[in-house]
C-alpha positions as a Markdown table, in Angstrom:
| # | Residue | x | y | z |
|---|---|---|---|---|
| 1 | Met | -26.8 | -9.0 | 48.0 |
| 2 | Thr | -27.9 | -7.4 | 44.8 |
| 3 | Glu | -31.0 | -8.4 | 43.1 |
| 4 | Ala | -28.9 | -9.9 | 40.2 |
| 5 | Lys | -27.2 | -12.3 | 42.7 |
| 6 | Thr | -30.4 | -13.5 | 44.4 |
| 7 | Ser | -32.6 | -13.9 | 41.4 |
| 8 | Lys | -33.6 | -17.5 | 40.6 |
| 9 | Asn | -34.5 | -16.7 | 37.0 |
| 10 | Trp | -31.2 | -15.4 | 35.6 |
| 11 | Arg | -30.3 | -18.7 | 34.0 |
| 12 | Ser | -33.4 | -18.7 | 31.9 |
| 13 | Gly | -32.7 | -18.6 | 28.2 |
| 14 | Leu | -28.9 | -18.3 | 28.6 |
| 15 | Asn | -26.4 | -20.6 | 26.9 |
| 16 | Val | -23.3 | -21.7 | 28.6 |
| 17 | Ala | -21.1 | -18.8 | 27.5 |
| 18 | Asp | -23.8 | -16.3 | 28.6 |
| 19 | Cys | -24.1 | -18.0 | 32.0 |
| 20 | Asn | -20.4 | -17.9 | 32.5 |
| 21 | Arg | -20.3 | -14.3 | 31.6 |
| 22 | Tyr | -23.2 | -13.5 | 33.9 |
| 23 | Met | -21.6 | -15.3 | 36.8 |
| 24 | Leu | -18.3 | -13.6 | 36.2 |
| 25 | Glu | -19.7 | -10.1 | 35.9 |
| 26 | Asn | -21.9 | -10.5 | 39.0 |
| 27 | Glu | -19.4 | -12.6 | 41.0 |
| 28 | Ile | -21.9 | -15.4 | 41.7 |
| 29 | His | -20.5 | -18.3 | 43.8 |
| 30 | Cys | -16.9 | -17.2 | 43.3 |
| 31 | Asp | -14.4 | -19.5 | 45.1 |
| 32 | Val | -11.1 | -17.7 | 44.4 |
| 33 | Ser | -10.1 | -14.0 | 44.6 |
| 34 | Phe | -7.3 | -12.0 | 42.9 |
| 35 | Arg | -5.6 | -8.8 | 44.0 |
| 36 | Val | -4.9 | -7.3 | 40.6 |
| 37 | Gly | -2.6 | -4.5 | 39.5 |
| 38 | Lys | -0.7 | -1.9 | 41.5 |
| 39 | Glu | -3.9 | -0.9 | 43.4 |
| 40 | Glu | -4.6 | -4.6 | 44.3 |
| 41 | Lys | -8.2 | -4.4 | 43.1 |
| 42 | Leu | -10.2 | -7.4 | 44.4 |
| 43 | Val | -11.6 | -9.6 | 41.5 |
| 44 | Gly | -13.6 | -12.7 | 42.1 |
| 45 | Ala | -13.6 | -15.8 | 39.8 |
| 46 | His | -14.3 | -19.5 | 39.6 |
| 47 | Lys | -11.6 | -22.1 | 39.9 |
| 48 | Tyr | -13.2 | -24.7 | 37.7 |
| 49 | Val | -13.6 | -22.2 | 34.8 |
| 50 | Leu | -10.0 | -21.0 | 35.0 |
| 51 | Ala | -8.6 | -24.5 | 35.4 |
| 52 | Ser | -10.5 | -25.9 | 32.5 |
| 53 | Arg | -9.3 | -23.1 | 30.1 |
| 54 | Ser | -5.7 | -22.6 | 31.2 |
| 55 | Pro | -3.1 | -25.2 | 32.2 |
| 56 | Val | -1.3 | -22.4 | 34.2 |
| 57 | Phe | -4.4 | -21.7 | 36.3 |
| 58 | Asp | -5.0 | -25.4 | 36.7 |
| 59 | Ala | -1.5 | -25.9 | 38.2 |
| 60 | Met | -1.9 | -22.7 | 40.2 |
| 61 | Leu | -5.3 | -23.6 | 41.7 |
| 62 | Tyr | -5.3 | -27.4 | 41.9 |
| 63 | Gly | -1.7 | -28.5 | 41.6 |
| 64 | Asp | 0.7 | -29.7 | 44.3 |
| 65 | Leu | 1.7 | -26.1 | 44.9 |
| 66 | Ala | -1.8 | -24.7 | 44.8 |
| 67 | Glu | -1.8 | -21.1 | 45.9 |
| 68 | Ala | -4.0 | -19.5 | 48.6 |
| 69 | Lys | -7.6 | -18.5 | 48.0 |
| 70 | Glu | -6.6 | -14.9 | 47.5 |
| 71 | Ile | -3.9 | -14.6 | 44.9 |
| 72 | Lys | -1.9 | -11.4 | 44.0 |
| 73 | Ile | -1.3 | -10.5 | 40.4 |
| 74 | Pro | 0.5 | -7.2 | 40.5 |
| 75 | Asp | 1.9 | -7.3 | 36.9 |
| 76 | Ile | -1.5 | -7.0 | 35.1 |
| 77 | Glu | -3.8 | -4.1 | 35.4 |
| 78 | Pro | -7.5 | -4.8 | 36.2 |
| 79 | Ser | -8.9 | -3.7 | 32.8 |
| 80 | Ala | -6.5 | -6.1 | 31.0 |
| 81 | Phe | -7.1 | -8.9 | 33.5 |
| 82 | His | -10.9 | -8.5 | 32.9 |
| 83 | Val | -10.2 | -9.0 | 29.1 |
| 84 | Leu | -8.3 | -12.2 | 30.0 |
| 85 | Leu | -11.2 | -13.5 | 32.2 |
| 86 | Arg | -13.9 | -12.8 | 29.7 |
| 87 | Phe | -11.9 | -14.7 | 27.1 |
| 88 | Leu | -11.5 | -17.7 | 29.5 |
| 89 | Tyr | -15.1 | -17.7 | 30.5 |
| 90 | Cys | -16.9 | -17.2 | 27.3 |
| 91 | Gly | -14.4 | -16.8 | 24.4 |
| 92 | Asp | -14.9 | -13.0 | 24.1 |
| 93 | Val | -12.0 | -11.1 | 22.5 |
| 94 | Asp | -12.5 | -7.5 | 23.3 |
| 95 | Val | -9.1 | -5.8 | 23.3 |
| 96 | Thr | -8.7 | -2.0 | 22.9 |
| 97 | Glu | -5.8 | 0.3 | 22.5 |
| 98 | Asp | -5.7 | 0.7 | 26.3 |
| 99 | Thr | -5.9 | -3.0 | 27.2 |
| 100 | Val | -4.2 | -4.9 | 24.3 |
| 101 | Ile | -0.7 | -4.8 | 25.7 |
| 102 | Gly | -1.8 | -6.0 | 29.1 |
| 103 | Ala | -4.1 | -8.6 | 27.6 |
| 104 | Leu | -1.2 | -9.9 | 25.4 |
| 105 | Tyr | 1.0 | -10.2 | 28.5 |
| 106 | Gly | -1.8 | -12.0 | 30.4 |
| 107 | Ala | -2.5 | -14.3 | 27.5 |
| 108 | Asp | 1.2 | -15.3 | 27.3 |
| 109 | Lys | 1.5 | -15.7 | 31.0 |
| 110 | Tyr | -1.5 | -17.9 | 31.4 |
| 111 | Asp | -1.2 | -19.8 | 28.1 |
| 112 | Ala | -4.3 | -18.4 | 26.4 |
| 113 | Asp | -3.2 | -18.9 | 22.8 |
| 114 | Glu | -6.3 | -17.7 | 21.0 |
| 115 | Leu | -6.4 | -14.5 | 22.9 |
| 116 | Lys | -2.6 | -14.1 | 22.3 |
| 117 | Lys | -3.2 | -14.4 | 18.5 |
| 118 | Ala | -6.1 | -12.0 | 18.6 |
| 119 | Ala | -4.1 | -9.4 | 20.5 |
| 120 | Gln | -1.2 | -9.8 | 18.1 |
| 121 | Ser | -3.6 | -9.4 | 15.2 |
| 122 | Tyr | -5.1 | -6.2 | 16.7 |
| 123 | Leu | -1.6 | -4.7 | 17.1 |
| 124 | Asp | -0.7 | -5.8 | 13.6 |
| 125 | Gln | -3.6 | -3.8 | 12.2 |
| 126 | Asn | -3.1 | -0.7 | 14.3 |
| 127 | Ile | 0.5 | 0.3 | 13.6 |
| 128 | Thr | 0.6 | 4.1 | 13.3 |
| 129 | Thr | 3.2 | 6.8 | 13.9 |
| 130 | Glu | 1.8 | 7.2 | 17.5 |
| 131 | Thr | 1.6 | 3.5 | 18.4 |
| 132 | Val | 4.5 | 1.8 | 16.6 |
| 133 | Cys | 7.0 | 2.3 | 19.5 |
| 134 | Thr | 4.6 | 0.9 | 22.1 |
| 135 | Ile | 3.8 | -2.1 | 19.8 |
| 136 | Leu | 7.4 | -2.8 | 19.0 |
| 137 | Glu | 8.4 | -3.4 | 22.7 |
| 138 | Pro | 5.9 | -6.3 | 23.3 |
| 139 | Ala | 6.6 | -7.7 | 19.8 |
| 140 | Lys | 10.2 | -8.1 | 20.9 |
| 141 | Leu | 9.2 | -9.3 | 24.4 |
| 142 | Phe | 6.9 | -12.1 | 23.1 |
| 143 | Asn | 9.1 | -13.0 | 20.1 |
| 144 | Phe | 6.5 | -12.0 | 17.5 |
| 145 | Glu | 9.0 | -11.8 | 14.7 |
| 146 | Asn | 6.5 | -10.9 | 11.9 |
| 147 | Leu | 5.0 | -8.1 | 14.0 |
| 148 | Lys | 8.5 | -6.9 | 15.0 |
| 149 | Glu | 9.5 | -6.8 | 11.4 |
| 150 | Lys | 6.4 | -4.8 | 10.4 |
| 151 | Cys | 7.1 | -2.3 | 13.2 |
| 152 | Met | 10.7 | -1.9 | 12.1 |
| 153 | Asp | 9.7 | -1.5 | 8.5 |
| 154 | Phe | 7.2 | 1.2 | 9.5 |
| 155 | Ile | 9.8 | 3.0 | 11.6 |
| 156 | Glu | 12.4 | 2.9 | 8.9 |
| 157 | Gln | 10.1 | 4.5 | 6.4 |
| 158 | Asn | 8.6 | 7.1 | 8.8 |
| 159 | Cys | 11.4 | 7.6 | 11.3 |
| 160 | Glu | 11.3 | 11.4 | 11.2 |
| 161 | Ser | 7.6 | 11.4 | 12.3 |
| 162 | Val | 8.0 | 8.6 | 14.8 |
| 163 | Phe | 10.8 | 10.3 | 16.6 |
| 164 | Gln | 8.5 | 13.3 | 17.2 |
| 165 | Thr | 6.0 | 11.3 | 19.2 |
| 166 | Pro | 6.0 | 11.0 | 23.0 |
| 167 | Ser | 6.0 | 7.2 | 22.8 |
| 168 | Ala | 9.5 | 7.3 | 21.1 |
| 169 | Leu | 11.0 | 8.8 | 24.2 |
| 170 | Gly | 9.8 | 5.8 | 26.1 |
| 171 | Leu | 11.8 | 3.3 | 24.0 |
| 172 | Met | 14.0 | 0.9 | 25.9 |
| 173 | Lys | 17.7 | 1.5 | 25.3 |
| 174 | Glu | 18.1 | -1.9 | 23.6 |
| 175 | Thr | 15.3 | -1.2 | 21.3 |
| 176 | Leu | 16.5 | 2.3 | 20.4 |
| 177 | Ser | 19.9 | 0.9 | 19.7 |
| 178 | Glu | 18.4 | -1.6 | 17.3 |
| 179 | Ile | 16.5 | 1.2 | 15.5 |
| 180 | Val | 19.5 | 3.5 | 15.2 |
| 181 | Ser | 21.7 | 0.7 | 14.0 |
| 182 | Ser | 19.4 | 0.0 | 11.0 |
| 183 | Asp | 20.9 | 0.9 | 7.6 |
| 184 | Lys | 17.4 | 1.6 | 6.2 |
| 185 | Leu | 16.3 | 4.7 | 8.3 |
| 186 | Asn | 14.7 | 7.4 | 6.1 |
| 187 | Ile | 16.0 | 10.3 | 8.1 |
| 188 | Glu | 18.9 | 12.7 | 8.2 |
| 189 | Glu | 21.8 | 11.8 | 10.5 |
| 190 | Leu | 21.6 | 15.1 | 12.3 |
| 191 | Glu | 18.0 | 14.4 | 13.3 |
| 192 | Ile | 19.0 | 11.0 | 14.7 |
| 193 | Tyr | 21.7 | 12.7 | 16.8 |
| 194 | His | 19.2 | 15.3 | 18.1 |
| 195 | Phe | 16.7 | 12.7 | 19.0 |
| 196 | Leu | 19.3 | 10.7 | 20.9 |
| 197 | Ile | 20.0 | 13.8 | 23.0 |
| 198 | Lys | 16.3 | 14.4 | 23.5 |
| 199 | Trp | 15.8 | 10.7 | 24.5 |
| 200 | Ala | 18.8 | 10.7 | 26.9 |
| 201 | Glu | 17.7 | 14.0 | 28.6 |
| 202 | Asn | 14.3 | 12.4 | 29.1 |
| 203 | Gln | 16.1 | 9.5 | 30.8 |
| 204 | Cys | 17.9 | 12.0 | 33.0 |
| 205 | Glu | 14.6 | 13.5 | 34.1 |
| 206 | Lys | 13.2 | 10.1 | 35.0 |
| 207 | Lys | 16.3 | 9.4 | 37.1 |
| 208 | His | 16.2 | 12.9 | 38.6 |
| 209 | Ile | 19.8 | 13.7 | 37.5 |
| 210 | Glu | 21.2 | 16.8 | 35.9 |
| 211 | Lys | 20.8 | 17.0 | 32.1 |
| 212 | Ser | 24.5 | 17.8 | 31.6 |
| 213 | Asp | 26.4 | 16.8 | 28.5 |
| 214 | Glu | 28.3 | 14.2 | 30.5 |
| 215 | Asn | 25.2 | 12.5 | 31.9 |
| 216 | Thr | 23.5 | 12.7 | 28.5 |
| 217 | Arg | 26.4 | 10.9 | 26.9 |
| 218 | Lys | 26.3 | 8.2 | 29.6 |
| 219 | Glu | 22.6 | 7.6 | 28.9 |
| 220 | Ile | 23.2 | 7.4 | 25.1 |
| 221 | Gly | 26.2 | 5.1 | 25.6 |
| 222 | Asp | 27.4 | 3.1 | 22.7 |
| 223 | Ile | 24.3 | 4.0 | 20.6 |
| 224 | Ile | 26.3 | 7.2 | 19.6 |
| 225 | Tyr | 28.6 | 5.1 | 17.5 |
| 226 | Gln | 25.7 | 4.2 | 15.2 |
| 227 | Val | 25.2 | 7.8 | 14.1 |
| 228 | Arg | 26.8 | 8.2 | 10.7 |
| 229 | Phe | 28.6 | 11.5 | 11.5 |
| 230 | His | 30.9 | 11.0 | 8.5 |
| 231 | Ser | 28.0 | 11.8 | 6.2 |
| 232 | Leu | 27.7 | 15.4 | 7.6 |
| 233 | Thr | 29.5 | 18.3 | 6.1 |
| 234 | Leu | 32.4 | 19.7 | 8.1 |
| 235 | Glu | 30.5 | 23.0 | 8.6 |
| 236 | Ile | 27.4 | 21.3 | 10.0 |
| 237 | Phe | 29.5 | 19.0 | 12.2 |
| 238 | Ala | 31.4 | 22.0 | 13.6 |
| 239 | Lys | 28.4 | 24.3 | 14.1 |
| 240 | Asp | 26.0 | 21.7 | 15.4 |
| 241 | Val | 27.7 | 18.7 | 16.8 |
| 242 | Cys | 30.8 | 20.3 | 18.3 |
| 243 | Lys | 28.8 | 23.0 | 20.2 |
| 244 | Arg | 28.1 | 20.4 | 22.9 |
| 245 | Gln | 30.4 | 17.9 | 24.6 |
| 246 | Ile | 28.3 | 14.8 | 23.8 |
| 247 | Leu | 31.3 | 13.6 | 21.9 |
| 248 | Thr | 34.8 | 13.6 | 23.5 |
| 249 | Pro | 37.4 | 16.0 | 22.0 |
| 250 | Glu | 39.3 | 13.0 | 20.6 |
| 251 | Glu | 36.1 | 11.7 | 18.9 |
| 252 | Met | 35.4 | 15.1 | 17.4 |
| 253 | Ile | 38.9 | 15.4 | 16.0 |
| 254 | Tyr | 38.7 | 11.8 | 14.6 |
| 255 | Leu | 35.4 | 12.4 | 12.9 |
| 256 | Gln | 36.5 | 15.7 | 11.4 |
| 257 | Gln | 39.4 | 13.8 | 9.8 |
| 258 | Ile | 37.0 | 11.2 | 8.4 |
| 259 | Ile | 34.7 | 14.0 | 7.0 |
| 260 | Val | 37.5 | 15.7 | 5.1 |
| 261 | Gly | 38.7 | 12.4 | 3.7 |
| 262 | Asn | 41.7 | 11.6 | 6.0 |
| 263 | Leu | 40.8 | 8.0 | 7.0 |
| 264 | Pro | 42.9 | 7.2 | 10.1 |
| 265 | Glu | 44.5 | 3.8 | 10.4 |
| 266 | Gly | 43.1 | 1.1 | 12.7 |
| 267 | Lys | 39.7 | 0.0 | 13.8 |
| 268 | Thr | 37.0 | 2.5 | 14.9 |
| 269 | Glu | 33.9 | 2.1 | 17.0 |
| 270 | Phe | 32.0 | 4.5 | 14.7 |
| 271 | Asn | 29.8 | 3.0 | 12.0 |
| 272 | Leu | 31.2 | 4.3 | 8.7 |
| 273 | Gly | 28.6 | 2.6 | 6.6 |
| 274 | Val | 26.0 | 4.4 | 4.5 |
| 275 | Arg | 22.3 | 4.1 | 5.2 |
| 276 | Gly | 20.7 | 2.6 | 2.2 |
| 277 | Tyr | 16.9 | 3.2 | 2.6 |
| 278 | Thr | 15.3 | 2.8 | -0.8 |
| 279 | Cys | 12.6 | 5.4 | -0.7 |
| 280 | Lys | 10.4 | 6.1 | -3.7 |
| 281 | Thr | 11.9 | 8.9 | -5.8 |
| 282 | Phe | 10.4 | 10.9 | -8.6 |
| 283 | Thr | 11.9 | 13.3 | -11.1 |
| 284 | Val | 10.6 | 16.8 | -11.6 |
| 285 | Phe | 11.4 | 17.9 | -15.2 |
| 286 | Arg | 11.7 | 21.5 | -16.3 |
| 287 | Gly | 10.1 | 20.6 | -19.6 |
| 288 | Ser | 12.0 | 20.8 | -22.9 |
| 289 | Gly | 13.2 | 18.6 | -25.7 |
| 290 | Pro | 17.0 | 18.4 | -26.5 |
| 291 | Arg | 18.9 | 20.9 | -28.6 |
| 292 | Asn | 22.4 | 20.3 | -29.8 |
| 293 | Gly | 25.6 | 22.2 | -29.1 |
| 294 | Trp | 26.4 | 22.8 | -25.4 |
| 295 | Asp | 30.1 | 23.1 | -24.8 |
| 296 | Tyr | 32.2 | 23.0 | -21.6 |
| 297 | Thr | 35.1 | 25.4 | -21.1 |
| 298 | Gly | 35.9 | 24.7 | -17.4 |
| 299 | Thr | 33.1 | 27.0 | -16.1 |
| 300 | Glu | 30.4 | 25.4 | -14.0 |
| 301 | Asp | 26.8 | 25.3 | -15.0 |
| 302 | Ser | 24.8 | 26.9 | -12.1 |
| 303 | Leu | 21.2 | 27.4 | -11.3 |
| 304 | Glu | 19.2 | 28.7 | -8.3 |
| 305 | Phe | 15.9 | 27.4 | -7.1 |
| 306 | Thr | 13.4 | 27.4 | -4.2 |
| 307 | Val | 10.9 | 24.7 | -3.0 |
| 308 | Asn | 7.4 | 25.2 | -1.5 |
| 309 | Arg | 7.7 | 22.4 | 1.1 |
| 310 | Lys | 10.2 | 20.2 | 2.9 |
| 311 | Val | 11.5 | 17.6 | 0.4 |
| 312 | Lys | 14.6 | 15.5 | -0.1 |
| 313 | Leu | 16.9 | 16.2 | -3.1 |
| 314 | His | 18.6 | 13.0 | -4.2 |
| 315 | Gly | 20.3 | 14.5 | -7.3 |
| 316 | Phe | 19.5 | 15.9 | -10.7 |
| 317 | Met | 19.5 | 15.0 | -14.4 |
| 318 | Met | 22.1 | 16.2 | -16.9 |
| 319 | Trp | 22.0 | 16.2 | -20.7 |
| 320 | Gly | 24.2 | 13.6 | -22.3 |
| 321 | Gly | 26.7 | 13.9 | -25.2 |
| 322 | Met | 25.7 | 14.3 | -28.8 |
| 323 | Ser | 28.0 | 11.5 | -29.9 |
| 324 | Val | 27.4 | 8.1 | -28.2 |
| 325 | Pro | 28.7 | 6.5 | -26.3 |
| 326 | Tyr | 30.0 | 9.4 | -24.3 |
| 327 | Thr | 32.1 | 9.9 | -21.1 |
| 328 | Tyr | 31.8 | 12.8 | -18.7 |
| 329 | Thr | 33.7 | 13.6 | -15.5 |
| 330 | Val | 31.3 | 15.4 | -13.1 |
| 331 | Glu | 31.8 | 17.3 | -9.8 |
| 332 | Gly | 29.4 | 19.7 | -8.1 |
| 333 | Lys | 28.0 | 21.3 | -5.0 |
| 334 | Leu | 24.6 | 22.3 | -3.5 |
| 335 | Leu | 24.8 | 25.6 | -1.8 |
| 336 | Glu | 22.6 | 27.7 | 0.5 |
| 337 | Asn | 24.8 | 30.6 | 1.6 |
| 338 | Ser | 27.5 | 28.0 | 2.2 |
| 339 | Ile | 28.0 | 24.4 | 1.0 |
| 340 | Val | 25.1 | 22.1 | 1.9 |
| 341 | Ser | 26.5 | 19.0 | 0.1 |
| 342 | Asp | 29.3 | 18.0 | -2.1 |
| 343 | Leu | 29.2 | 15.8 | -5.2 |
| 344 | Pro | 32.5 | 13.9 | -5.3 |
| 345 | Ser | 34.1 | 13.7 | -8.7 |
| 346 | Gln | 32.4 | 11.0 | -10.7 |
| 347 | Thr | 32.8 | 9.5 | -14.2 |
| 348 | Phe | 29.8 | 8.6 | -16.3 |
| 349 | His | 29.7 | 6.4 | -19.4 |
| 350 | Ser | 26.3 | 6.3 | -21.2 |
| 351 | Ser | 24.5 | 6.5 | -24.5 |
| 352 | Asp | 21.3 | 8.1 | -23.1 |
| 353 | Phe | 20.0 | 11.6 | -23.8 |
| 354 | Gln | 20.2 | 12.3 | -20.1 |
| 355 | Phe | 22.0 | 10.8 | -17.1 |
| 356 | Gly | 21.3 | 11.1 | -13.3 |
| 357 | Val | 23.9 | 12.5 | -10.9 |
| 358 | Lys | 23.2 | 11.7 | -7.2 |
| 359 | Phe | 24.5 | 12.8 | -3.8 |
| 360 | Arg | 26.0 | 10.3 | -1.4 |
| 361 | Asn | 23.0 | 10.9 | 0.8 |
| 362 | Pro | 19.8 | 12.8 | 0.0 |
| 363 | Val | 19.7 | 16.4 | 1.2 |
| 364 | Val | 16.7 | 17.9 | 3.0 |
| 365 | Leu | 15.4 | 21.1 | 1.3 |
| 366 | Tyr | 13.3 | 23.6 | 3.2 |
| 367 | Pro | 10.8 | 26.2 | 2.0 |
| 368 | Lys | 11.8 | 29.9 | 2.2 |
| 369 | Lys | 15.4 | 29.1 | 1.4 |
| 370 | Arg | 17.2 | 29.8 | -1.9 |
| 371 | Tyr | 19.5 | 27.0 | -3.0 |
| 372 | Arg | 22.1 | 27.0 | -5.8 |
| 373 | Val | 23.3 | 23.9 | -7.6 |
| 374 | Trp | 26.5 | 24.0 | -9.7 |
| 375 | Val | 28.1 | 21.3 | -11.7 |
| 376 | Lys | 31.4 | 21.3 | -13.6 |
| 377 | Leu | 31.5 | 18.8 | -16.5 |
| 378 | Gln | 34.5 | 17.7 | -18.5 |
| 379 | Gly | 33.7 | 15.9 | -21.7 |
| 380 | Pro | 32.3 | 16.3 | -25.3 |
| 381 | Thr | 29.7 | 18.7 | -26.5 |
| 382 | Ser | 26.2 | 17.8 | -25.1 |
| 383 | Trp | 22.6 | 18.3 | -25.8 |
| 384 | Tyr | 20.8 | 21.1 | -23.8 |
| 385 | Gly | 17.3 | 22.3 | -23.2 |
| 386 | Gln | 15.4 | 25.4 | -24.2 |
| 387 | Asn | 12.1 | 27.0 | -23.3 |
| 388 | Tyr | 12.2 | 25.6 | -19.7 |
| 389 | Lys | 9.3 | 26.4 | -17.4 |
| 390 | Gln | 10.3 | 28.8 | -14.6 |
| 391 | Thr | 7.9 | 27.0 | -12.2 |
| 392 | Val | 7.2 | 23.2 | -12.2 |
| 393 | Asn | 4.9 | 21.2 | -10.0 |
| 394 | Glu | 5.0 | 17.4 | -9.2 |
| 395 | Gln | 3.3 | 15.4 | -6.4 |
| 396 | Gly | 2.6 | 18.6 | -4.4 |
| 397 | Val | 6.2 | 19.9 | -4.8 |
| 398 | Arg | 6.6 | 23.3 | -6.5 |
| 399 | Ile | 10.1 | 24.4 | -7.6 |
| 400 | Asp | 10.8 | 27.9 | -8.8 |
| 401 | Phe | 14.0 | 28.4 | -10.8 |
| 402 | Tyr | 16.1 | 31.5 | -11.1 |
| 403 | Thr | 19.1 | 32.5 | -13.2 |
| 404 | His | 22.3 | 32.7 | -11.1 |
| 405 | Asn | 24.0 | 36.1 | -11.6 |
| 406 | Gly | 27.5 | 34.7 | -11.7 |
| 407 | Asn | 29.4 | 32.0 | -13.5 |
| 408 | Asn | 26.7 | 29.7 | -15.0 |
| 409 | Asn | 28.2 | 28.6 | -18.4 |
| 410 | Gly | 25.0 | 30.0 | -20.0 |
| 411 | Thr | 22.5 | 27.9 | -18.0 |
| 412 | Thr | 19.5 | 30.0 | -17.0 |
| 413 | Glu | 16.0 | 29.6 | -15.8 |
| 414 | Ser | 14.9 | 29.0 | -19.4 |
| 415 | Ser | 17.7 | 27.1 | -21.0 |
| 416 | Gly | 20.9 | 25.0 | -20.5 |
| 417 | Gln | 21.6 | 22.1 | -18.2 |
| 418 | Phe | 19.7 | 20.6 | -15.2 |
| 419 | Pro | 16.6 | 19.3 | -17.2 |
| 420 | Gly | 15.3 | 17.5 | -14.0 |
| 421 | Phe | 15.6 | 17.2 | -10.2 |
| 422 | Ile | 15.4 | 13.8 | -8.4 |
| 423 | Leu | 13.3 | 14.1 | -5.3 |
| 424 | Ser | 11.5 | 12.1 | -2.6 |
| 425 | Leu | 8.9 | 13.2 | 0.0 |
């Protein structure tokens, strides 16, 4: 025996909690043993303590169906089981990132409510990009609705970053389906599609099967129908989605018809809704007061620009009519070599100096690329701006503007239309 176990003076000066802790840690007079975790580590304990603190242990150790002196607990790892025992013995709550999930499971299994609350609180305060997926799963398992809601809110706002973490690849299929089904995801549809493929290929690796397109689709299953393919441009859909056989030929043809506006009759399994995440937008103004006398002769106003960082373009501001109220019909495009996004023809009625024109979905802009926006207006003479800044900065985003050497209706880097751009980070 160790000196700690044979000493007659160890009780001196210790309260009940400290005595219990000392007896647990030094396994003094233990009368029950547990084989814990996959490795079946032997852990000694005391029946009377466990039974007095947990009705589940009471039934297990003293009930009509009392178990043997050595009890196997394969579903909790030793470190987490030790957290549970310390709580039952002396009220200690000492969860860490490595033990909190196991401790939560143990607390739920053995009816230790205070430890369960403490573990939930720990998880609630430690939701990050790296941890949110591993927290969401137990939140669903133990029906912690508030914690689940916080995790979902975090994922919806930071989906792009979350999908880049290793823990996202470990999501259960049901959980992943719930995430992708959300109408509030702040991420491009193409990135959702790419992540589903990455997740499915990871599942193939785990199952030791070939990462073929056929097997990848089988792993994705019905989740594929929650990708809003109809929000992609035809060019992106053809170049990116159609290069693999994740979708069937019939599904590709059907979605291409949807994208070009030919809505087939009958029901469809594909979700044709629009994600409505309300992220915080801000407007970058080029800086100018209004001047009068901007006419429209059927030629589009056009302007080129670059950005210094990845940012989302939601739309832009246009100068309103000089006589109020006014009505304009607006159509437009955002281009980068080819069309990036279309603005469907819209009619605006307003009395403001400026009005906002928005895309159906925000468009991700990247540095080192030169974009061109053009808008064709039909309506009365409008205000316009002069002495614009060629470079503007707002919230860490720098935009440089350039005159388009083509049809531009007179809009340049220093005057004309496009007084502001509506962005989000």
